[in-house]
ROBATOR-628874 format. One record per atom (N, C-alpha, C, O): z, y negated, x; chain; atom name; residue in three letters; residue number from 0. Coordinates in Angstrom, 1 decimal. Layout:
<sites>
{site {Z; Y; X}; "A"; "CA"; "ALA"; NUM}
...
</sites>
This chain:
<sites>
{site {-4.4; -289.6; 141.5}; "A"; "N"; "MET"; 0}
{site {-4.2; -290.3; 140.3}; "A"; "CA"; "MET"; 0}
{site {-2.8; -290.0; 139.7}; "A"; "C"; "MET"; 0}
{site {-2.3; -288.8; 139.9}; "A"; "O"; "MET"; 0}
{site {-2.2; -290.9; 139.1}; "A"; "N"; "ALA"; 1}
{site {-0.8; -290.7; 138.6}; "A"; "CA"; "ALA"; 1}
{site {-1.0; -290.3; 137.1}; "A"; "C"; "ALA"; 1}
{site {-1.6; -290.9; 136.3}; "A"; "O"; "ALA"; 1}
{site {-0.4; -289.2; 136.8}; "A"; "N"; "TYR"; 2}
{site {-0.4; -288.6; 135.4}; "A"; "CA"; "TYR"; 2}
{site {0.9; -288.9; 134.8}; "A"; "C"; "TYR"; 2}
{site {1.9; -288.9; 135.4}; "A"; "O"; "TYR"; 2}
{site {0.9; -289.0; 133.4}; "A"; "N"; "PRO"; 3}
{site {2.1; -289.2; 132.7}; "A"; "CA"; "PRO"; 3}
{site {3.1; -288.1; 132.9}; "A"; "C"; "PRO"; 3}
{site {2.7; -286.9; 133.1}; "A"; "O"; "PRO"; 3}
{site {4.4; -288.3; 132.9}; "A"; "N"; "GLU"; 4}
{site {5.4; -287.3; 133.1}; "A"; "CA"; "GLU"; 4}
{site {5.6; -286.5; 131.8}; "A"; "C"; "GLU"; 4}
{site {5.8; -285.3; 131.9}; "A"; "O"; "GLU"; 4}
{site {5.4; -287.1; 130.7}; "A"; "N"; "ARG"; 5}
{site {5.6; -286.4; 129.4}; "A"; "CA"; "ARG"; 5}
{site {4.5; -286.8; 128.4}; "A"; "C"; "ARG"; 5}
{site {4.0; -287.9; 128.4}; "A"; "O"; "ARG"; 5}
{site {4.3; -285.8; 127.5}; "A"; "N"; "TYR"; 6}
{site {3.4; -286.0; 126.3}; "A"; "CA"; "TYR"; 6}
{site {4.1; -285.5; 125.1}; "A"; "C"; "TYR"; 6}
{site {5.0; -284.6; 125.2}; "A"; "O"; "TYR"; 6}
{site {3.7; -286.0; 123.9}; "A"; "N"; "GLU"; 7}
{site {4.0; -285.4; 122.6}; "A"; "CA"; "GLU"; 7}
{site {2.7; -284.7; 122.2}; "A"; "C"; "GLU"; 7}
{site {1.7; -285.4; 122.1}; "A"; "O"; "GLU"; 7}
{site {2.8; -283.4; 121.9}; "A"; "N"; "LEU"; 8}
{site {1.7; -282.7; 121.3}; "A"; "CA"; "LEU"; 8}
{site {1.9; -282.7; 119.8}; "A"; "C"; "LEU"; 8}
{site {3.0; -282.2; 119.3}; "A"; "O"; "LEU"; 8}
{site {0.9; -283.2; 119.0}; "A"; "N"; "VAL"; 9}
{site {1.1; -283.2; 117.5}; "A"; "CA"; "VAL"; 9}
{site {0.2; -282.2; 116.9}; "A"; "C"; "VAL"; 9}
{site {-1.1; -282.2; 117.1}; "A"; "O"; "VAL"; 9}
{site {0.8; -281.3; 116.1}; "A"; "N"; "PHE"; 10}
{site {0.0; -280.2; 115.4}; "A"; "CA"; "PHE"; 10}
{site {0.1; -280.4; 113.9}; "A"; "C"; "PHE"; 10}
{site {1.1; -280.9; 113.4}; "A"; "O"; "PHE"; 10}
{site {-1.0; -280.1; 113.2}; "A"; "N"; "ASP"; 11}
{site {-1.0; -280.1; 111.8}; "A"; "CA"; "ASP"; 11}
{site {-0.4; -278.8; 111.2}; "A"; "C"; "ASP"; 11}
{site {-0.7; -277.8; 111.8}; "A"; "O"; "ASP"; 11}
{site {0.3; -278.9; 110.2}; "A"; "N"; "GLU"; 12}
{site {0.9; -277.8; 109.5}; "A"; "CA"; "GLU"; 12}
{site {0.0; -277.6; 108.3}; "A"; "C"; "GLU"; 12}
{site {0.4; -277.9; 107.1}; "A"; "O"; "GLU"; 12}
{site {-1.2; -277.2; 108.5}; "A"; "N"; "SER"; 13}
{site {-2.2; -277.2; 107.4}; "A"; "CA"; "SER"; 13}
{site {-2.3; -275.8; 106.7}; "A"; "C"; "SER"; 13}
{site {-2.3; -274.8; 107.3}; "A"; "O"; "SER"; 13}
{site {-2.4; -275.9; 105.3}; "A"; "N"; "PRO"; 14}
{site {-2.5; -274.6; 104.6}; "A"; "CA"; "PRO"; 14}
{site {-3.9; -274.1; 104.6}; "A"; "C"; "PRO"; 14}
{site {-4.2; -272.9; 104.2}; "A"; "O"; "PRO"; 14}
{site {-4.9; -274.8; 105.2}; "A"; "N"; "THR"; 15}
{site {-6.3; -274.3; 105.3}; "A"; "CA"; "THR"; 15}
{site {-6.4; -273.3; 106.5}; "A"; "C"; "THR"; 15}
{site {-5.5; -273.1; 107.2}; "A"; "O"; "THR"; 15}
{site {-7.5; -272.7; 106.5}; "A"; "N"; "ASP"; 16}
{site {-7.8; -271.7; 107.6}; "A"; "CA"; "ASP"; 16}
{site {-7.8; -272.4; 108.9}; "A"; "C"; "ASP"; 16}
{site {-8.7; -273.3; 109.2}; "A"; "O"; "ASP"; 16}
{site {-6.9; -272.1; 109.9}; "A"; "N"; "PRO"; 17}
{site {-6.8; -272.8; 111.2}; "A"; "CA"; "PRO"; 17}
{site {-8.1; -272.6; 112.1}; "A"; "C"; "PRO"; 17}
{site {-8.3; -273.3; 113.0}; "A"; "O"; "PRO"; 17}
{site {-8.9; -271.6; 111.7}; "A"; "N"; "THR"; 18}
{site {-10.1; -271.4; 112.6}; "A"; "CA"; "THR"; 18}
{site {-11.3; -272.2; 112.1}; "A"; "C"; "THR"; 18}
{site {-12.3; -272.4; 112.7}; "A"; "O"; "THR"; 18}
{site {-11.1; -272.8; 110.9}; "A"; "N"; "ASP"; 19}
{site {-12.2; -273.7; 110.3}; "A"; "CA"; "ASP"; 19}
{site {-11.9; -275.1; 110.7}; "A"; "C"; "ASP"; 19}
{site {-11.2; -275.8; 109.9}; "A"; "O"; "ASP"; 19}
{site {-12.5; -275.6; 111.8}; "A"; "N"; "LEU"; 20}
{site {-12.2; -276.9; 112.3}; "A"; "CA"; "LEU"; 20}
{site {-12.9; -278.0; 111.5}; "A"; "C"; "LEU"; 20}
{site {-12.7; -279.2; 111.7}; "A"; "O"; "LEU"; 20}
{site {-13.8; -277.6; 110.5}; "A"; "N"; "THR"; 21}
{site {-14.5; -278.6; 109.7}; "A"; "CA"; "THR"; 21}
{site {-13.8; -278.8; 108.4}; "A"; "C"; "THR"; 21}
{site {-14.2; -279.8; 107.7}; "A"; "O"; "THR"; 21}
{site {-12.8; -278.0; 108.1}; "A"; "N"; "ALA"; 22}
{site {-12.1; -278.2; 106.8}; "A"; "CA"; "ALA"; 22}
{site {-11.3; -279.5; 106.8}; "A"; "C"; "ALA"; 22}
{site {-10.6; -279.8; 107.8}; "A"; "O"; "ALA"; 22}
{site {-11.3; -280.3; 105.7}; "A"; "N"; "PRO"; 23}
{site {-10.5; -281.5; 105.6}; "A"; "CA"; "PRO"; 23}
{site {-9.0; -281.2; 105.6}; "A"; "C"; "PRO"; 23}
{site {-8.6; -280.2; 105.1}; "A"; "O"; "PRO"; 23}
{site {-8.3; -282.1; 106.2}; "A"; "N"; "VAL"; 24}
{site {-6.8; -282.0; 106.3}; "A"; "CA"; "VAL"; 24}
{site {-6.2; -283.0; 105.3}; "A"; "C"; "VAL"; 24}
{site {-6.5; -284.2; 105.4}; "A"; "O"; "VAL"; 24}
{site {-5.4; -282.5; 104.3}; "A"; "N"; "PRO"; 25}
{site {-4.8; -283.4; 103.3}; "A"; "CA"; "PRO"; 25}
{site {-4.0; -284.5; 104.0}; "A"; "C"; "PRO"; 25}
{site {-3.3; -284.2; 105.0}; "A"; "O"; "PRO"; 25}
{site {-3.9; -285.6; 103.4}; "A"; "N"; "ASP"; 26}
{site {-3.1; -286.7; 103.9}; "A"; "CA"; "ASP"; 26}
{site {-1.6; -286.4; 104.0}; "A"; "C"; "ASP"; 26}
{site {-0.9; -286.9; 104.8}; "A"; "O"; "ASP"; 26}
{site {-1.1; -285.6; 103.0}; "A"; "N"; "ASP"; 27}
{site {0.3; -285.3; 103.0}; "A"; "CA"; "ASP"; 27}
{site {0.7; -284.1; 103.9}; "A"; "C"; "ASP"; 27}
{site {1.8; -283.5; 103.8}; "A"; "O"; "ASP"; 27}
{site {-0.2; -283.7; 104.8}; "A"; "N"; "THR"; 28}
{site {0.1; -282.6; 105.7}; "A"; "CA"; "THR"; 28}
{site {1.2; -282.9; 106.6}; "A"; "C"; "THR"; 28}
{site {1.2; -283.9; 107.2}; "A"; "O"; "THR"; 28}
{site {2.1; -281.9; 106.8}; "A"; "N"; "GLU"; 29}
{site {3.2; -282.1; 107.7}; "A"; "CA"; "GLU"; 29}
{site {2.7; -281.9; 109.1}; "A"; "C"; "GLU"; 29}
{site {1.8; -281.2; 109.3}; "A"; "O"; "GLU"; 29}
{site {3.3; -282.6; 110.1}; "A"; "N"; "ARG"; 30}
{site {3.0; -282.5; 111.4}; "A"; "CA"; "ARG"; 30}
{site {4.1; -282.0; 112.3}; "A"; "C"; "ARG"; 30}
{site {5.3; -282.5; 112.1}; "A"; "O"; "ARG"; 30}
{site {3.9; -281.0; 113.2}; "A"; "N"; "ASP"; 31}
{site {4.9; -280.6; 114.1}; "A"; "CA"; "ASP"; 31}
{site {4.6; -281.3; 115.4}; "A"; "C"; "ASP"; 31}
{site {3.5; -281.5; 115.8}; "A"; "O"; "ASP"; 31}
{site {5.7; -281.8; 116.1}; "A"; "N"; "VAL"; 32}
{site {5.6; -282.5; 117.3}; "A"; "CA"; "VAL"; 32}
{site {6.4; -281.8; 118.4}; "A"; "C"; "VAL"; 32}
{site {7.6; -281.4; 118.2}; "A"; "O"; "VAL"; 32}
{site {5.8; -281.5; 119.5}; "A"; "N"; "VAL"; 33}
{site {6.5; -280.8; 120.6}; "A"; "CA"; "VAL"; 33}
{site {6.3; -281.7; 121.9}; "A"; "C"; "VAL"; 33}
{site {5.2; -282.2; 122.2}; "A"; "O"; "VAL"; 33}
{site {7.5; -282.0; 122.5}; "A"; "N"; "THR"; 34}
{site {7.4; -282.8; 123.8}; "A"; "CA"; "THR"; 34}
{site {7.3; -281.8; 124.9}; "A"; "C"; "THR"; 34}
{site {8.0; -280.8; 125.1}; "A"; "O"; "THR"; 34}
{site {6.3; -282.2; 125.8}; "A"; "N"; "VAL"; 35}
{site {6.1; -281.3; 127.0}; "A"; "CA"; "VAL"; 35}
{site {6.2; -282.2; 128.3}; "A"; "C"; "VAL"; 35}
{site {6.0; -283.4; 128.2}; "A"; "O"; "VAL"; 35}
{site {6.6; -281.6; 129.4}; "A"; "N"; "ARG"; 36}
{site {6.8; -282.3; 130.7}; "A"; "CA"; "ARG"; 36}
{site {5.8; -281.7; 131.7}; "A"; "C"; "ARG"; 36}
{site {5.4; -280.5; 131.6}; "A"; "O"; "ARG"; 36}
{site {5.4; -282.6; 132.6}; "A"; "N"; "ARG"; 37}
{site {4.5; -282.1; 133.6}; "A"; "CA"; "ARG"; 37}
{site {5.2; -281.2; 134.6}; "A"; "C"; "ARG"; 37}
{site {6.4; -281.3; 134.9}; "A"; "O"; "ARG"; 37}
{site {4.5; -280.1; 135.0}; "A"; "N"; "THR"; 38}
{site {5.0; -279.2; 135.9}; "A"; "CA"; "THR"; 38}
{site {4.2; -279.4; 137.3}; "A"; "C"; "THR"; 38}
{site {3.4; -280.3; 137.4}; "A"; "O"; "THR"; 38}
{site {4.6; -278.6; 138.3}; "A"; "N"; "ALA"; 39}
{site {3.9; -278.7; 139.6}; "A"; "CA"; "ALA"; 39}
{site {2.6; -278.0; 139.6}; "A"; "C"; "ALA"; 39}
{site {1.8; -278.1; 140.6}; "A"; "O"; "ALA"; 39}
{site {2.3; -277.2; 138.5}; "A"; "N"; "ARG"; 40}
{site {1.1; -276.4; 138.5}; "A"; "CA"; "ARG"; 40}
{site {-0.1; -277.3; 138.0}; "A"; "C"; "ARG"; 40}
{site {0.0; -278.3; 137.3}; "A"; "O"; "ARG"; 40}
{site {-1.3; -276.8; 138.3}; "A"; "N"; "ALA"; 41}
{site {-2.6; -277.4; 137.8}; "A"; "CA"; "ALA"; 41}
{site {-3.3; -276.3; 137.1}; "A"; "C"; "ALA"; 41}
{site {-3.2; -275.1; 137.4}; "A"; "O"; "ALA"; 41}
{site {-4.1; -276.7; 136.0}; "A"; "N"; "GLY"; 42}
{site {-4.8; -275.7; 135.3}; "A"; "CA"; "GLY"; 42}
{site {-6.2; -275.5; 135.9}; "A"; "C"; "GLY"; 42}
{site {-6.5; -276.0; 137.0}; "A"; "O"; "GLY"; 42}
{site {-7.0; -274.7; 135.2}; "A"; "N"; "ALA"; 43}
{site {-8.4; -274.3; 135.7}; "A"; "CA"; "ALA"; 43}
{site {-9.3; -275.6; 135.9}; "A"; "C"; "ALA"; 43}
{site {-10.1; -275.6; 136.7}; "A"; "O"; "ALA"; 43}
{site {-9.0; -276.6; 135.1}; "A"; "N"; "GLY"; 44}
{site {-9.8; -277.8; 135.2}; "A"; "CA"; "GLY"; 44}
{site {-9.3; -278.8; 136.3}; "A"; "C"; "GLY"; 44}
{site {-9.9; -279.8; 136.5}; "A"; "O"; "GLY"; 44}
{site {-8.2; -278.4; 137.0}; "A"; "N"; "GLY"; 45}
{site {-7.6; -279.2; 138.0}; "A"; "CA"; "GLY"; 45}
{site {-6.6; -280.3; 137.6}; "A"; "C"; "GLY"; 45}
{site {-6.1; -281.1; 138.4}; "A"; "O"; "GLY"; 45}
{site {-6.4; -280.3; 136.2}; "A"; "N"; "PHE"; 46}
{site {-5.4; -281.3; 135.7}; "A"; "CA"; "PHE"; 46}
{site {-4.0; -280.6; 135.6}; "A"; "C"; "PHE"; 46}
{site {-3.9; -279.4; 135.6}; "A"; "O"; "PHE"; 46}
{site {-3.0; -281.5; 135.5}; "A"; "N"; "PRO"; 47}
{site {-1.6; -281.0; 135.4}; "A"; "CA"; "PRO"; 47}
{site {-1.4; -280.1; 134.2}; "A"; "C"; "PRO"; 47}
{site {-2.0; -280.3; 133.1}; "A"; "O"; "PRO"; 47}
{site {-0.5; -279.1; 134.4}; "A"; "N"; "VAL"; 48}
{site {0.0; -278.2; 133.3}; "A"; "CA"; "VAL"; 48}
{site {1.3; -278.8; 132.8}; "A"; "C"; "VAL"; 48}
{site {2.2; -279.1; 133.6}; "A"; "O"; "VAL"; 48}
{site {1.4; -278.9; 131.5}; "A"; "N"; "TYR"; 49}
{site {2.6; -279.4; 130.9}; "A"; "CA"; "TYR"; 49}
{site {3.3; -278.3; 130.1}; "A"; "C"; "TYR"; 49}
{site {2.5; -277.4; 129.6}; "A"; "O"; "TYR"; 49}
{site {4.6; -278.3; 130.0}; "A"; "N"; "GLU"; 50}
{site {5.2; -277.3; 129.1}; "A"; "CA"; "GLU"; 50}
{site {6.5; -277.8; 128.5}; "A"; "C"; "GLU"; 50}
{site {7.1; -278.8; 129.0}; "A"; "O"; "GLU"; 50}
{site {6.9; -277.2; 127.3}; "A"; "N"; "ASP"; 51}
{site {8.1; -277.6; 126.7}; "A"; "CA"; "ASP"; 51}
{site {9.3; -277.0; 127.4}; "A"; "C"; "ASP"; 51}
{site {9.1; -276.3; 128.4}; "A"; "O"; "ASP"; 51}
{site {10.5; -277.3; 126.9}; "A"; "N"; "GLU"; 52}
{site {11.7; -276.9; 127.7}; "A"; "CA"; "GLU"; 52}
{site {11.9; -275.4; 127.6}; "A"; "C"; "GLU"; 52}
{site {12.6; -274.8; 128.5}; "A"; "O"; "GLU"; 52}
{site {11.3; -274.7; 126.7}; "A"; "N"; "THR"; 53}
{site {11.4; -273.2; 126.6}; "A"; "CA"; "THR"; 53}
{site {10.3; -272.5; 127.5}; "A"; "C"; "THR"; 53}
{site {10.5; -271.4; 127.9}; "A"; "O"; "THR"; 53}
{site {9.3; -273.3; 127.9}; "A"; "N"; "GLY"; 54}
{site {8.2; -272.7; 128.7}; "A"; "CA"; "GLY"; 54}
{site {7.2; -271.9; 127.8}; "A"; "C"; "GLY"; 54}
{site {6.2; -271.3; 128.3}; "A"; "O"; "GLY"; 54}
{site {7.4; -271.9; 126.5}; "A"; "N"; "ILE"; 55}
{site {6.5; -271.2; 125.6}; "A"; "CA"; "ILE"; 55}
{site {5.2; -272.0; 125.3}; "A"; "C"; "ILE"; 55}
{site {4.1; -271.5; 125.3}; "A"; "O"; "ILE"; 55}
{site {5.4; -273.3; 125.0}; "A"; "N"; "VAL"; 56}
{site {4.3; -274.2; 124.7}; "A"; "CA"; "VAL"; 56}
{site {3.8; -274.8; 126.1}; "A"; "C"; "VAL"; 56}
{site {4.5; -275.5; 126.7}; "A"; "O"; "VAL"; 56}
{site {2.5; -274.4; 126.4}; "A"; "N"; "ARG"; 57}
{site {1.9; -274.9; 127.7}; "A"; "CA"; "ARG"; 57}
{site {0.6; -275.4; 127.4}; "A"; "C"; "ARG"; 57}
{site {-0.2; -274.9; 126.6}; "A"; "O"; "ARG"; 57}
{site {0.2; -276.5; 128.1}; "A"; "N"; "ALA"; 58}
{site {-1.1; -277.1; 127.9}; "A"; "CA"; "ALA"; 58}
{site {-1.5; -277.8; 129.2}; "A"; "C"; "ALA"; 58}
{site {-0.7; -278.4; 129.9}; "A"; "O"; "ALA"; 58}
{site {-2.8; -277.7; 129.5}; "A"; "N"; "GLU"; 59}
{site {-3.4; -278.5; 130.5}; "A"; "CA"; "GLU"; 59}
{site {-4.0; -279.8; 129.9}; "A"; "C"; "GLU"; 59}
{site {-4.7; -279.7; 128.9}; "A"; "O"; "GLU"; 59}
{site {-3.6; -281.0; 130.3}; "A"; "N"; "ILE"; 60}
{site {-4.0; -282.2; 129.7}; "A"; "CA"; "ILE"; 60}
{site {-4.8; -283.0; 130.7}; "A"; "C"; "ILE"; 60}
{site {-4.3; -283.3; 131.8}; "A"; "O"; "ILE"; 60}
{site {-6.0; -283.4; 130.4}; "A"; "N"; "SER"; 61}
{site {-6.9; -284.1; 131.3}; "A"; "CA"; "SER"; 61}
{site {-6.5; -285.6; 131.4}; "A"; "C"; "SER"; 61}
{site {-5.6; -286.1; 130.6}; "A"; "O"; "SER"; 61}
{site {-7.1; -286.3; 132.3}; "A"; "N"; "ASP"; 62}
{site {-6.9; -287.8; 132.4}; "A"; "CA"; "ASP"; 62}
{site {-7.4; -288.6; 131.2}; "A"; "C"; "ASP"; 62}
{site {-7.1; -289.7; 131.0}; "A"; "O"; "ASP"; 62}
{site {-8.2; -287.9; 130.4}; "A"; "N"; "ARG"; 63}
{site {-8.8; -288.5; 129.1}; "A"; "CA"; "ARG"; 63}
{site {-8.0; -288.1; 127.9}; "A"; "C"; "ARG"; 63}
{site {-8.4; -288.4; 126.8}; "A"; "O"; "ARG"; 63}
{site {-6.9; -287.3; 128.1}; "A"; "N"; "GLY"; 64}
{site {-6.1; -286.9; 127.0}; "A"; "CA"; "GLY"; 64}
{site {-6.6; -285.6; 126.3}; "A"; "C"; "GLY"; 64}
{site {-6.1; -285.3; 125.2}; "A"; "O"; "GLY"; 64}
{site {-7.6; -285.0; 126.9}; "A"; "N"; "GLU"; 65}
{site {-8.1; -283.7; 126.3}; "A"; "CA"; "GLU"; 65}
{site {-7.1; -282.6; 126.6}; "A"; "C"; "GLU"; 65}
{site {-6.6; -282.5; 127.7}; "A"; "O"; "GLU"; 65}
{site {-6.8; -281.8; 125.6}; "A"; "N"; "VAL"; 66}
{site {-5.8; -280.8; 125.7}; "A"; "CA"; "VAL"; 66}
{site {-6.4; -279.4; 125.6}; "A"; "C"; "VAL"; 66}
{site {-7.2; -279.1; 124.8}; "A"; "O"; "VAL"; 66}
{site {-6.0; -278.5; 126.5}; "A"; "N"; "ARG"; 67}
{site {-6.4; -277.1; 126.5}; "A"; "CA"; "ARG"; 67}
{site {-5.1; -276.3; 126.5}; "A"; "C"; "ARG"; 67}
{site {-4.3; -276.3; 127.5}; "A"; "O"; "ARG"; 67}
{site {-4.8; -275.7; 125.4}; "A"; "N"; "MET"; 68}
{site {-3.6; -274.9; 125.3}; "A"; "CA"; "MET"; 68}
{site {-3.7; -273.6; 126.1}; "A"; "C"; "MET"; 68}
{site {-4.7; -273.0; 126.2}; "A"; "O"; "MET"; 68}
{site {-2.6; -273.2; 126.7}; "A"; "N"; "LEU"; 69}
{site {-2.5; -272.1; 127.6}; "A"; "CA"; "LEU"; 69}
{site {-1.5; -271.1; 127.0}; "A"; "C"; "LEU"; 69}
{site {-0.4; -271.4; 126.7}; "A"; "O"; "LEU"; 69}
{site {-1.9; -269.8; 127.0}; "A"; "N"; "ALA"; 70}
{site {-1.0; -268.8; 126.5}; "A"; "CA"; "ALA"; 70}
{site {0.1; -268.6; 127.5}; "A"; "C"; "ALA"; 70}
{site {-0.2; -268.5; 128.7}; "A"; "O"; "ALA"; 70}
{site {1.3; -268.4; 127.1}; "A"; "N"; "SER"; 71}
{site {2.4; -268.1; 128.0}; "A"; "CA"; "SER"; 71}
{site {2.9; -266.7; 127.9}; "A"; "C"; "SER"; 71}
{site {3.8; -266.3; 128.6}; "A"; "O"; "SER"; 71}
{site {2.3; -265.9; 127.0}; "A"; "N"; "GLY"; 72}
{site {2.6; -264.5; 126.9}; "A"; "CA"; "GLY"; 72}
{site {1.5; -263.7; 126.2}; "A"; "C"; "GLY"; 72}
{site {0.6; -264.4; 125.7}; "A"; "O"; "GLY"; 72}
{site {1.6; -262.5; 126.2}; "A"; "N"; "GLY"; 73}
{site {0.6; -261.6; 125.5}; "A"; "CA"; "GLY"; 73}
{site {0.6; -261.8; 124.0}; "A"; "C"; "GLY"; 73}
{site {1.6; -262.2; 123.4}; "A"; "O"; "GLY"; 73}
{site {-0.6; -261.6; 123.4}; "A"; "N"; "GLN"; 74}
{site {-0.7; -261.6; 122.0}; "A"; "CA"; "GLN"; 74}
{site {-0.6; -263.0; 121.4}; "A"; "C"; "GLN"; 74}
{site {-0.5; -263.2; 120.2}; "A"; "O"; "GLN"; 74}
{site {-0.7; -264.1; 122.2}; "A"; "N"; "GLN"; 75}
{site {-0.6; -265.4; 121.7}; "A"; "CA"; "GLN"; 75}
{site {-2.0; -265.9; 121.3}; "A"; "C"; "GLN"; 75}
{site {-3.0; -265.6; 121.9}; "A"; "O"; "GLN"; 75}
{site {-2.0; -266.7; 120.2}; "A"; "N"; "ALA"; 76}
{site {-3.3; -267.4; 119.8}; "A"; "CA"; "ALA"; 76}
{site {-2.8; -268.9; 119.6}; "A"; "C"; "ALA"; 76}
{site {-2.7; -269.3; 118.5}; "A"; "O"; "ALA"; 76}
{site {-2.7; -269.7; 120.7}; "A"; "N"; "PRO"; 77}
{site {-2.2; -271.0; 120.5}; "A"; "CA"; "PRO"; 77}
{site {-3.1; -271.9; 119.7}; "A"; "C"; "PRO"; 77}
{site {-4.3; -271.9; 119.8}; "A"; "O"; "PRO"; 77}
{site {-2.4; -272.7; 118.9}; "A"; "N"; "SER"; 78}
{site {-3.2; -273.7; 118.1}; "A"; "CA"; "SER"; 78}
{site {-3.5; -274.9; 118.9}; "A"; "C"; "SER"; 78}
{site {-2.7; -275.2; 119.9}; "A"; "O"; "SER"; 78}
{site {-4.6; -275.6; 118.6}; "A"; "N"; "THR"; 79}
{site {-4.9; -276.8; 119.4}; "A"; "CA"; "THR"; 79}
{site {-4.3; -278.0; 118.6}; "A"; "C"; "THR"; 79}
{site {-4.4; -278.1; 117.4}; "A"; "O"; "THR"; 79}
{site {-3.6; -278.9; 119.4}; "A"; "N"; "PRO"; 80}
{site {-3.0; -280.0; 118.7}; "A"; "CA"; "PRO"; 80}
{site {-4.0; -281.0; 118.2}; "A"; "C"; "PRO"; 80}
{site {-5.1; -281.1; 118.7}; "A"; "O"; "PRO"; 80}
{site {-3.6; -281.8; 117.2}; "A"; "N"; "VAL"; 81}
{site {-4.4; -282.8; 116.7}; "A"; "CA"; "VAL"; 81}
{site {-4.6; -284.0; 117.7}; "A"; "C"; "VAL"; 81}
{site {-5.7; -284.5; 117.9}; "A"; "O"; "VAL"; 81}
{site {-3.5; -284.3; 118.5}; "A"; "N"; "LYS"; 82}
{site {-3.6; -285.3; 119.5}; "A"; "CA"; "LYS"; 82}
{site {-2.4; -285.1; 120.5}; "A"; "C"; "LYS"; 82}
{site {-1.5; -284.4; 120.2}; "A"; "O"; "LYS"; 82}
{site {-2.6; -285.7; 121.6}; "A"; "N"; "ALA"; 83}
{site {-1.6; -285.8; 122.7}; "A"; "CA"; "ALA"; 83}
{site {-1.2; -287.2; 122.9}; "A"; "C"; "ALA"; 83}
{site {-2.1; -288.0; 123.2}; "A"; "O"; "ALA"; 83}
{site {0.0; -287.6; 122.7}; "A"; "N"; "ARG"; 84}
{site {0.5; -289.0; 122.9}; "A"; "CA"; "ARG"; 84}
{site {1.3; -289.0; 124.2}; "A"; "C"; "ARG"; 84}
{site {2.3; -288.3; 124.4}; "A"; "O"; "ARG"; 84}
{site {0.9; -289.9; 125.1}; "A"; "N"; "SER"; 85}
{site {1.6; -290.1; 126.4}; "A"; "CA"; "SER"; 85}
{site {2.9; -290.8; 126.1}; "A"; "C"; "SER"; 85}
{site {3.0; -291.7; 125.4}; "A"; "O"; "SER"; 85}
{site {3.9; -290.3; 126.8}; "A"; "N"; "LEU"; 86}
{site {5.3; -290.9; 126.7}; "A"; "CA"; "LEU"; 86}
{site {5.6; -291.6; 128.0}; "A"; "C"; "LEU"; 86}
{site {6.7; -292.0; 128.2}; "A"; "O"; "LEU"; 86}
{site {4.6; -291.7; 128.9}; "A"; "N"; "GLY"; 87}
{site {4.8; -292.4; 130.1}; "A"; "CA"; "GLY"; 87}
{site {5.6; -291.6; 131.2}; "A"; "C"; "GLY"; 87}
{site {5.7; -290.4; 131.1}; "A"; "O"; "GLY"; 87}
{site {6.2; -292.3; 132.1}; "A"; "N"; "SER"; 88}
{site {6.9; -291.7; 133.2}; "A"; "CA"; "SER"; 88}
{site {8.3; -291.3; 132.9}; "A"; "C"; "SER"; 88}
{site {9.0; -290.8; 133.7}; "A"; "O"; "SER"; 88}
</sites>
């Protein structure tokens, strides 16, 4: 299967508790966007691993656009993005 070369990961900059996934997100919430590129590695689910240019932001993205954030160092607690947008090849 051909996977996109790049994705944008969109994160909410929410003032609410990030562990409470049921909390409503205000409409005026700022969003952080990080562009990631496909690497030669595959994650535990067998899907490609993507990372940003620094190598700090890493994610396994499935063929259905499901995102699993991967820690790139100790003591990390990566946030889950709101969505992943394919940027194509």
